[in-house]
MIDOSE-1310 file (N, C-alpha, C; in nm, 2 decimals, decimal comma, always signed):
residues 229
meif	+0,92/+3,52/-0,05/+0,79/+3,55/+0,01/+0,81/+3,59/+0,16; +0,72/+3,67/+0,21/+0,74/+3,72/+0,35/+0,74/+3,61/+0,45; +0,66/+3,50/+0,43/+0,66/+3,40/+0,53/+0,79/+3,32/+0,55; +0,88/+3,34/+0,45/+1,01/+3,27/+0,46/+1,13/+3,36/+0,49
qree	+1,10/+3,48/+0,54/+1,20/+3,58/+0,57/+1,30/+3,52/+0,67; +1,25/+3,46/+0,78/+1,34/+3,41/+0,88/+1,43/+3,30/+0,83; +1,37/+3,22/+0,74/+1,44/+3,10/+0,68/+1,55/+3,16/+0,59; +1,52/+3,26/+0,52/+1,62/+3,32/+0,43/+1,74/+3,37/+0,50
ilig	+1,72/+3,43/+0,62/+1,83/+3,47/+0,70/+1,93/+3,36/+0,73; +1,87/+3,24/+0,75/+1,95/+3,12/+0,79/+2,02/+3,05/+0,68; +1,94/+3,03/+0,57/+2,00/+2,95/+0,46/+2,02/+3,03/+0,33; +1,97/+3,15/+0,32/+2,00/+3,24/+0,20/+1,88/+3,23/+0,11
kenv	+1,86/+3,34/+0,03/+1,76/+3,35/-0,06/+1,76/+3,25/-0,17; +1,88/+3,22/-0,22/+1,90/+3,12/-0,33/+1,85/+2,98/-0,28; +1,88/+2,94/-0,16/+1,83/+2,81/-0,11/+1,68/+2,81/-0,09; +1,62/+2,92/-0,05/+1,48/+2,93/-0,03/+1,41/+2,91/-0,17
eiln	+1,47/+2,97/-0,27/+1,42/+2,95/-0,41/+1,43/+2,81/-0,46; +1,55/+2,75/-0,42/+1,57/+2,61/-0,46/+1,46/+2,52/-0,40; +1,43/+2,54/-0,28/+1,33/+2,46/-0,21/+1,19/+2,48/-0,27; +1,16/+2,60/-0,31/+1,04/+2,64/-0,38/+1,02/+2,56/-0,51
nkkv	+1,13/+2,53/-0,57/+1,12/+2,46/-0,70/+1,14/+2,31/-0,69; +1,16/+2,26/-0,57/+1,17/+2,11/-0,56/+1,04/+2,04/-0,55; +1,04/+1,91/-0,59/+0,92/+1,83/-0,59/+0,95/+1,71/-0,51; +0,86/+1,69/-0,41/+0,88/+1,57/-0,32/+0,76/+1,48/-0,32
llfg	+0,78/+1,36/-0,32/+0,67/+1,26/-0,31/+0,68/+1,19/-0,17; +0,56/+1,21/-0,10/+0,55/+1,16/+0,04/+0,45/+1,05/+0,04; +0,50/+0,93/+0,09/+0,41/+0,82/+0,11/+0,37/+0,81/+0,26; +0,24/+0,83/+0,29/+0,19/+0,83/+0,43/+0,19/+0,96/+0,50
cggv	+0,07/+1,00/+0,55/+0,06/+1,12/+0,62/+0,00/+1,10/+0,76; +0,05/+0,99/+0,83/+0,01/+0,96/+0,96/+0,10/+1,02/+1,07; +0,13/+0,94/+1,17/+0,21/+0,99/+1,28/+0,34/+1,05/+1,24; +0,42/+0,98/+1,16/+0,55/+1,03/+1,11/+0,53/+1,13/+0,99
gsfv	+0,45/+1,08/+0,89/+0,43/+1,15/+0,77/+0,37/+1,29/+0,78; +0,27/+1,30/+0,87/+0,21/+1,43/+0,89/+0,31/+1,54/+0,93; +0,40/+1,50/+1,02/+0,50/+1,60/+1,06/+0,61/+1,62/+0,96; +0,64/+1,52/+0,88/+0,73/+1,54/+0,76/+0,66/+1,65/+0,67
leal	+0,53/+1,63/+0,64/+0,46/+1,72/+0,55/+0,46/+1,86/+0,61; +0,44/+1,88/+0,74/+0,43/+2,01/+0,80/+0,56/+2,08/+0,79; +0,67/+2,01/+0,81/+0,80/+2,08/+0,81/+0,84/+2,11/+0,66; +0,81/+2,03/+0,57/+0,83/+2,06/+0,43/+0,76/+2,18/+0,39
arag	+0,63/+2,19/+0,42/+0,55/+2,30/+0,38/+0,60/+2,43/+0,45; +0,63/+2,43/+0,57/+0,68/+2,55/+0,64/+0,82/+2,59/+0,60; +0,89/+2,49/+0,54/+1,03/+2,53/+0,49/+1,02/+2,58/+0,34; +0,90/+2,58/+0,29/+0,88/+2,63/+0,15/+0,90/+2,54/+0,04
vgni	+0,90/+2,41/+0,06/+0,91/+2,31/-0,05/+0,78/+2,33/-0,13; +0,80/+2,37/-0,26/+0,69/+2,42/-0,34/+0,60/+2,32/-0,40; +0,64/+2,19/-0,41/+0,56/+2,09/-0,48/+0,57/+1,96/-0,40; +0,46/+1,92/-0,35/+0,45/+1,80/-0,26/+0,33/+1,72/-0,30
dvvd	+0,36/+1,59/-0,34/+0,26/+1,50/-0,37/+0,25/+1,40/-0,25; +0,12/+1,37/-0,22/+0,10/+1,29/-0,10/+0,02/+1,16/-0,13; +0,06/+1,05/-0,08/+0,00/+0,92/-0,11/-0,05/+0,86/+0,02; -0,18/+0,84/+0,04/-0,23/+0,77/+0,16/-0,38/+0,73/+0,13
kdvv	-0,41/+0,61/+0,16/-0,55/+0,56/+0,12/-0,65/+0,58/+0,24; -0,60/+0,62/+0,36/-0,68/+0,61/+0,48/-0,77/+0,74/+0,50; -0,86/+0,72/+0,59/-0,94/+0,84/+0,64/-0,90/+0,86/+0,78; -0,92/+0,98/+0,83/-0,88/+1,02/+0,97/-0,97/+0,94/+1,07
dvtn	-0,91/+0,88/+1,16/-0,99/+0,80/+1,27/-0,96/+0,87/+1,40; -1,05/+0,85/+1,49/-1,04/+0,91/+1,63/-0,91/+0,86/+1,70; -0,87/+0,74/+1,67/-0,75/+0,68/+1,73/-0,62/+0,75/+1,68; -0,63/+0,83/+1,57/-0,51/+0,90/+1,51/-0,48/+1,03/+1,59
inrq	-0,58/+1,08/+1,67/-0,56/+1,21/+1,72/-0,44/+1,22/+1,82; -0,41/+1,12/+1,88/-0,30/+1,13/+1,98/-0,16/+1,15/+1,92; -0,15/+1,14/+1,79/-0,01/+1,14/+1,73/-0,01/+1,20/+1,59; -0,12/+1,22/+1,52/-0,11/+1,26/+1,38/-0,16/+1,41/+1,37
liat	-0,07/+1,49/+1,31/-0,09/+1,63/+1,31/-0,22/+1,67/+1,24; -0,26/+1,60/+1,14/-0,38/+1,63/+1,06/-0,51/+1,58/+1,13; -0,50/+1,50/+1,23/-0,61/+1,44/+1,30/-0,67/+1,53/+1,41; -0,79/+1,57/+1,40/-0,86/+1,64/+1,51/-1,00/+1,59/+1,51
hdti	-1,08/+1,63/+1,60/-1,22/+1,59/+1,60/-1,30/+1,65/+1,48; -1,25/+1,76/+1,43/-1,31/+1,82/+1,31/-1,28/+1,75/+1,18; -1,17/+1,66/+1,18/-1,13/+1,60/+1,05/-1,16/+1,45/+1,05; -1,22/+1,40/+1,16/-1,26/+1,25/+1,16/-1,35/+1,22/+1,05
gmdk	-1,31/+1,11/+0,98/-1,39/+1,06/+0,86/-1,35/+1,12/+0,73; -1,26/+1,22/+0,73/-1,22/+1,28/+0,61/-1,10/+1,21/+0,55; -1,08/+1,21/+0,42/-0,96/+1,15/+0,36/-0,83/+1,22/+0,41; -0,74/+1,15/+0,45/-0,61/+1,21/+0,50/-0,54/+1,29/+0,40
veva	-0,54/+1,25/+0,27/-0,47/+1,33/+0,17/-0,53/+1,46/+0,15; -0,67/+1,47/+0,16/-0,73/+1,60/+0,14/-0,71/+1,69/+0,26; -0,71/+1,63/+0,38/-0,68/+1,72/+0,49/-0,54/+1,77/+0,49; -0,45/+1,68/+0,44/-0,31/+1,72/+0,43/-0,29/+1,83/+0,33
karv	-0,36/+1,81/+0,21/-0,35/+1,92/+0,11/-0,40/+2,05/+0,16; -0,51/+2,05/+0,23/-0,57/+2,18/+0,28/-0,47/+2,24/+0,38; -0,41/+2,16/+0,46/-0,32/+2,21/+0,56/-0,19/+2,28/+0,49; -0,14/+2,21/+0,39/-0,02/+2,27/+0,32/-0,06/+2,40/+0,26
lsin	-0,18/+2,41/+0,19/-0,22/+2,53/+0,13/-0,25/+2,64/+0,22; -0,29/+2,60/+0,35/-0,32/+2,70/+0,45/-0,19/+2,76/+0,50; -0,08/+2,69/+0,48/+0,06/+2,74/+0,52/+0,12/+2,82/+0,41; +0,12/+2,76/+0,29/+0,18/+2,83/+0,17/+0,08/+2,83/+0,06
lnak	+0,03/+2,94/+0,03/-0,08/+2,96/-0,07/-0,03/+2,93/-0,21; +0,10/+2,93/-0,23/+0,16/+2,91/-0,36/+0,21/+2,77/-0,39; +0,19/+2,68/-0,29/+0,24/+2,54/-0,30/+0,15/+2,47/-0,40; +0,20/+2,37/-0,46/+0,13/+2,28/-0,55/+0,13/+2,14/-0,48
vnty	+0,01/+2,09/-0,46/-0,01/+1,96/-0,39/-0,10/+1,87/-0,47; -0,05/+1,75/-0,51/-0,13/+1,65/-0,58/-0,15/+1,54/-0,48; -0,27/+1,48/-0,48/-0,30/+1,37/-0,38/-0,33/+1,24/-0,46; -0,30/+1,13/-0,39/-0,33/+1,00/-0,44/-0,39/+0,92/-0,33
kiff	-0,52/+0,90/-0,33/-0,59/+0,82/-0,23/-0,59/+0,68/-0,27; -0,47/+0,61/-0,26/-0,45/+0,48/-0,30/-0,36/+0,40/-0,20; -0,37/+0,27/-0,20/-0,28/+0,19/-0,13/-0,17/+0,15/-0,23; -0,05/+0,20/-0,21/+0,06/+0,18/-0,30/+0,11/+0,04/-0,29
dett	+0,12/-0,03/-0,41/+0,19/-0,16/-0,41/+0,25/-0,19/-0,55; +0,29/-0,31/-0,57/+0,35/-0,34/-0,70/+0,26/-0,32/-0,82; +0,13/-0,31/-0,80/+0,04/-0,30/-0,91/+0,01/-0,15/-0,94; +0,06/-0,06/-0,86/+0,03/+0,09/-0,88/+0,11/+0,14/-1,00
teid	+0,04/+0,20/-1,09/+0,11/+0,25/-1,22/+0,10/+0,40/-1,24; +0,02/+0,47/-1,16/-0,01/+0,61/-1,19/+0,09/+0,71/-1,13; +0,20/+0,66/-1,07/+0,30/+0,75/-1,01/+0,43/+0,73/-1,08; +0,48/+0,84/-1,14/+0,61/+0,84/-1,21/+0,72/+0,89/-1,11
fsky	+0,80/+0,80/-1,06/+0,90/+0,84/-0,96/+1,00/+0,93/-1,02; +1,03/+0,92/-1,15/+1,14/+1,00/-1,21/+1,12/+1,15/-1,21; +1,00/+1,20/-1,18/+0,98/+1,34/-1,19/+1,00/+1,41/-1,06; +1,04/+1,34/-0,96/+1,06/+1,39/-0,82/+1,20/+1,42/-0,79
dyii	+1,23/+1,51/-0,70/+1,36/+1,53/-0,65/+1,39/+1,45/-0,52; +1,29/+1,40/-0,45/+1,31/+1,32/-0,33/+1,19/+1,24/-0,30; +1,21/+1,12/-0,26/+1,10/+1,03/-0,22/+1,11/+1,00/-0,07; +1,00/+1,01/+0,00/+0,99/+0,98/+0,14/+0,89/+0,87/+0,17
daid	+0,94/+0,77/+0,24/+0,85/+0,65/+0,28/+0,82/+0,66/+0,42; +0,70/+0,69/+0,46/+0,65/+0,70/+0,60/+0,53/+0,61/+0,62; +0,53/+0,49/+0,56/+0,42/+0,40/+0,57/+0,46/+0,27/+0,65; +0,37/+0,18/+0,67/+0,39/+0,07/+0,76/+0,41/-0,06/+0,68
svks	+0,35/-0,08/+0,57/+0,35/-0,21/+0,50/+0,49/-0,24/+0,45; +0,54/-0,35/+0,48/+0,67/-0,39/+0,44/+0,68/-0,41/+0,29; +0,58/-0,48/+0,23/+0,58/-0,50/+0,08/+0,58/-0,36/+0,01; +0,50/-0,27/+0,06/+0,49/-0,14/+0,00/+0,62/-0,06/+0,01
kiei	+0,68/-0,07/+0,13/+0,80/+0,00/+0,15/+0,91/-0,05/+0,06; +0,92/-0,18/+0,04/+1,02/-0,24/-0,05/+0,99/-0,19/-0,19; +0,87/-0,18/-0,24/+0,83/-0,14/-0,37/+0,87/+0,01/-0,39; +0,84/+0,09/-0,29/+0,88/+0,23/-0,30/+1,03/+0,25/-0,32
ikra	+1,11/+0,18/-0,23/+1,25/+0,19/-0,24/+1,30/+0,14/-0,37; +1,25/+0,02/-0,42/+1,29/-0,04/-0,54/+1,27/+0,06/-0,66; +1,15/+0,12/-0,66/+1,12/+0,21/-0,78/+1,21/+0,34/-0,77; +1,23/+0,39/-0,65/+1,31/+0,51/-0,63/+1,46/+0,48/-0,68
kean	+1,51/+0,37/-0,64/+1,64/+0,33/-0,68/+1,65/+0,31/-0,83; +1,55/+0,25/-0,89/+1,55/+0,23/-1,04/+1,54/+0,37/-1,11; +1,47/+0,47/-1,05/+1,46/+0,60/-1,11/+1,58/+0,69/-1,07; +1,67/+0,64/-0,99/+1,79/+0,71/-0,94/+1,75/+0,84/-0,87
ipvi	+1,64/+0,83/-0,79/+1,59/+0,94/-0,71/+1,62/+0,92/-0,56; +1,68/+1,02/-0,49/+1,71/+1,00/-0,35/+1,58/+0,95/-0,27; +1,60/+0,86/-0,18/+1,48/+0,81/-0,10/+1,53/+0,79/+0,05; +1,44/+0,82/+0,14/+1,46/+0,80/+0,28/+1,34/+0,72/+0,33
ssmg	+1,37/+0,63/+0,42/+1,26/+0,54/+0,47/+1,25/+0,54/+0,62; +1,13/+0,56/+0,67/+1,11/+0,55/+0,82/+1,10/+0,41/+0,86; +1,18/+0,37/+0,96/+1,16/+0,24/+1,02/+1,06/+0,25/+1,14; +1,06/+0,15/+1,22/+0,95/+0,14/+1,32/+0,96/+0,25/+1,43
tgnk	+0,84/+0,32/+1,46/+0,83/+0,41/+1,57/+0,73/+0,37/+1,67; +0,66/+0,26/+1,64/+0,56/+0,22/+1,74/+0,62/+0,15/+1,86; +0,55/+0,16/+1,97/+0,59/+0,10/+2,10/+0,73/+0,16/+2,15; +0,75/+0,29/+2,12/+0,87/+0,36/+2,16/+0,83/+0,48/+2,25
ldpf	+0,92/+0,51/+2,34/+0,90/+0,63/+2,43/+1,01/+0,73/+2,44; +1,12/+0,70/+2,37/+1,24/+0,78/+2,38/+1,28/+0,84/+2,25; +1,24/+0,97/+2,22/+1,27/+1,03/+2,09/+1,42/+1,06/+2,07; +1,49/+1,06/+2,18/+1,64/+1,08/+2,17/+1,71/+0,96/+2,11
kfei	+1,64/+0,85/+2,10/+1,71/+0,73/+2,04/+1,70/+0,72/+1,89; +1,64/+0,82/+1,83/+1,63/+0,81/+1,68/+1,76/+0,85/+1,62; +1,80/+0,78/+1,51/+1,92/+0,81/+1,43/+1,88/+0,80/+1,28; +1,96/+0,87/+1,20/+1,95/+0,86/+1,06/+2,08/+0,81/+1,00
kdis	+2,08/+0,69/+0,95/+2,20/+0,62/+0,90/+2,16/+0,54/+0,77; +2,27/+0,48/+0,71/+2,24/+0,38/+0,61/+2,19/+0,26/+0,68; +2,10/+0,19/+0,61/+2,03/+0,07/+0,67/+2,13/-0,04/+0,71; +2,25/-0,04/+0,65/+2,35/-0,13/+0,69/+2,41/-0,11/+0,83
kttv	+2,39/+0,01/+0,88/+2,44/+0,05/+1,01/+2,33/+0,05/+1,12; +2,21/+0,00/+1,09/+2,10/+0,00/+1,19/+2,13/-0,12/+1,29; +2,08/-0,09/+1,41/+2,08/-0,19/+1,52/+1,94/-0,19/+1,59; +1,91/-0,29/+1,66/+1,79/-0,31/+1,75/+1,66/-0,32/+1,67
cpla	+1,64/-0,22/+1,57/+1,51/-0,21/+1,51/+1,47/-0,34/+1,43; +1,36/-0,40/+1,47/+1,32/-0,53/+1,40/+1,28/-0,50/+1,26; +1,21/-0,39/+1,23/+1,16/-0,36/+1,09/+1,28/-0,34/+1,00; +1,39/-0,27/+1,05/+1,50/-0,25/+0,97/+1,57/-0,38/+0,93
kvir	+1,57/-0,47/+1,02/+1,63/-0,60/+0,99/+1,55/-0,67/+0,88; +1,42/-0,67/+0,88/+1,34/-0,73/+0,78/+1,36/-0,66/+0,64; +1,36/-0,53/+0,65/+1,38/-0,45/+0,52/+1,52/-0,47/+0,46; +1,62/-0,47/+0,55/+1,76/-0,50/+0,50/+1,77/-0,63/+0,43
kelk	+1,70/-0,73/+0,49/+1,71/-0,87/+0,43/+1,64/-0,87/+0,29; +1,52/-0,80/+0,28/+1,45/-0,80/+0,15/+1,53/-0,72/+0,05; +1,59/-0,61/+0,09/+1,67/-0,53/-0,01/+1,79/-0,61/-0,06; +1,85/-0,68/+0,03/+1,97/-0,76/-0,01/+1,93/-0,86/-0,12
rlgi	+1,81/-0,92/-0,10/+1,76/-1,01/-0,20/+1,75/-0,95/-0,34; +1,72/-0,81/-0,34/+1,70/-0,74/-0,46/+1,83/-0,68/-0,51; +1,94/-0,69/-0,43/+2,06/-0,64/-0,47/+2,08/-0,49/-0,44; +1,99/-0,44/-0,34/+2,00/-0,30/-0,30/+2,07/-0,30/-0,17
tklk	+2,18/-0,23/-0,16/+2,27/-0,23/-0,04/+2,27/-0,10/+0,03; +2,23/+0,01/-0,04/+2,23/+0,14/+0,03/+2,09/+0,20/+0,04; +2,06/+0,25/+0,16/+1,94/+0,32/+0,18/+1,94/+0,40/+0,31; +1,91/+0,53/+0,30/+1,91/+0,61/+0,41/+1,78/+0,59/+0,49
vlfs	+1,79/+0,56/+0,62/+1,67/+0,53/+0,70/+1,68/+0,61/+0,83; +1,56/+0,63/+0,89/+1,55/+0,68/+1,03/+1,51/+0,55/+1,11; +1,58/+0,53/+1,22/+1,54/+0,42/+1,30/+1,57/+0,45/+1,45; +1,52/+0,37/+1,54/+1,54/+0,39/+1,68/+1,63/+0,28/+1,74
teep	+1,72/+0,31/+1,83/+1,80/+0,21/+1,90/+1,73/+0,17/+2,03; +1,61/+0,22/+2,05/+1,54/+0,18/+2,17/+1,47/+0,05/+2,16; +1,48/-0,04/+2,26/+1,41/-0,17/+2,25/+1,26/-0,14/+2,26; +1,18/-0,20/+2,17/+1,04/-0,17/+2,17/+0,97/-0,22/+2,30
hspl	+0,88/-0,14/+2,35/+0,80/-0,17/+2,47/+0,69/-0,27/+2,43; +0,66/-0,36/+2,52/+0,56/-0,46/+2,49/+0,42/-0,40/+2,49; +0,35/-0,41/+2,38/+0,21/-0,35/+2,37/+0,12/-0,42/+2,46; +0,02/-0,35/+2,52/-0,08/-0,41/+2,60/-0,19/-0,47/+2,51
ksen	-0,25/-0,58/+2,56/-0,36/-0,64/+2,49/-0,49/-0,55/+2,51; -0,56/-0,53/+2,40/-0,68/-0,45/+2,41/-0,80/-0,53/+2,35; -0,92/-0,48/+2,35/-1,03/-0,55/+2,30/-1,02/-0,58/+2,15; -0,93/-0,50/+2,08/-0,91/-0,52/+1,94/-0,79/-0,61/+1,92
givq	-0,74/-0,67/+2,02/-0,62/-0,75/+2,01/-0,49/-0,67/+2,04; -0,38/-0,72/+2,00/-0,25/-0,65/+2,03/-0,23/-0,54/+1,92; -0,23/-0,42/+1,97/-0,21/-0,30/+1,88/-0,09/-0,23/+1,92; -0,01/-0,18/+1,83/+0,11/-0,11/+1,86/+0,07/+0,02/+1,93
gsis	+0,15/+0,05/+2,04/+0,12/+0,17/+2,11/+0,20/+0,29/+2,05; +0,15/+0,41/+2,08/+0,21/+0,53/+2,03/+0,19/+0,65/+2,13; +0,27/+0,75/+2,12/+0,25/+0,87/+2,20/+0,30/+0,99/+2,12; +0,25/+1,11/+2,15/+0,26/+1,22/+2,07/+0,40/+1,26/+2,03
fvps	+0,49/+1,25/+2,13/+0,62/+1,31/+2,11/+0,73/+1,22/+2,05; +0,69/+1,10/+2,00/+0,78/+1,01/+1,93/+0,77/+1,01/+1,78; +0,66/+0,98/+1,72/+0,66/+0,98/+1,57/+0,67/+1,13/+1,52; +0,63/+1,23/+1,60/+0,65/+1,36/+1,56/+0,79/+1,40/+1,54
vagl	+0,88/+1,36/+1,64/+1,02/+1,39/+1,63/+1,08/+1,31/+1,51; +1,04/+1,19/+1,49/+1,09/+1,11/+1,37/+1,06/+1,19/+1,24; +0,93/+1,24/+1,23/+0,89/+1,31/+1,11/+0,97/+1,43/+1,09; +1,00/+1,51/+1,19/+1,07/+1,63/+1,18/+1,22/+1,61/+1,14
miag	+1,27/+1,50/+1,20/+1,41/+1,46/+1,16/+1,42/+1,42/+1,02; +1,33/+1,35/+0,97/+1,33/+1,31/+0,83/+1,32/+1,43/+0,74; +1,22/+1,52/+0,77/+1,21/+1,64/+0,69/+1,34/+1,72/+0,69; +1,40/+1,74/+0,80/+1,52/+1,81/+0,81/+1,63/+1,75/+0,72
evik	+1,64/+1,62/+0,73/+1,74/+1,55/+0,64/+1,71/+1,57/+0,49; +1,59/+1,56/+0,46/+1,55/+1,58/+0,32/+1,58/+1,73/+0,27; +1,54/+1,82/+0,35/+1,56/+1,96/+0,32/+1,71/+1,99/+0,30; +1,79/+1,95/+0,40/+1,93/+1,97/+0,39/+2,00/+1,90/+0,27
dmin	+1,95/+1,78/+0,24/+2,00/+1,72/+0,12/+1,97/+1,80/-0,01; +1,85/+1,85/-0,01/+1,81/+1,92/-0,14/+1,88/+2,05/-0,16; +1,93/+2,11/-0,05/+2,01/+2,23/-0,07/+2,16/+2,21/-0,03; +2,20/+2,09/-0,02/+2,34/+2,05/+0,00/+2,40/+2,11/+0,13
l	+2,32/+2,11/+0,24/+2,38/+2,16/+0,36/+2,44/+2,05/+0,44
């Protein structure tokens, strides 16, 4: 397709076609996930399923690609789907407006080429990783990006190699209990900044240029894995 001409120059027509036939399952289309989604769509990944139960809130605008004043109150998955199709008219997008946990039965992990975890809930992250491993499907998980200011501190490594990140420590411990020792993750070596207290209590801080970089890094890793670069 004409929209992927520049990409074809870089990775070749065969790899563009491979990406068009790949099927990716993305959990979460917030600060990290929305930028993962954007990069996958613009790289020509032809089949993307998106899982997110939330609606767009005004507080999402500072960091989530799908969040604007025009989309406030709309289901995130539907905004995400519309955005993908506005980029690639031939893409196929299925949406699941659900909170994924151990009781979820409607998603068959085995039919995907790659699983991406970009959600916050520890229990849900563990369940995603567990099911991906059981289905023998590659999975990458985003660790904490809240209260961070330095996008240059992000790294992608096996979870056994992570440092500093409190969330990675918790996930690593839970996976060990399940006998899972290998997991590709994105994490930050930056010490988290202390969040300020607000009228809603202590809420994690965020800024536009941090979760966006995390999302693009994850998408790049997934794309390169799928075409063996």
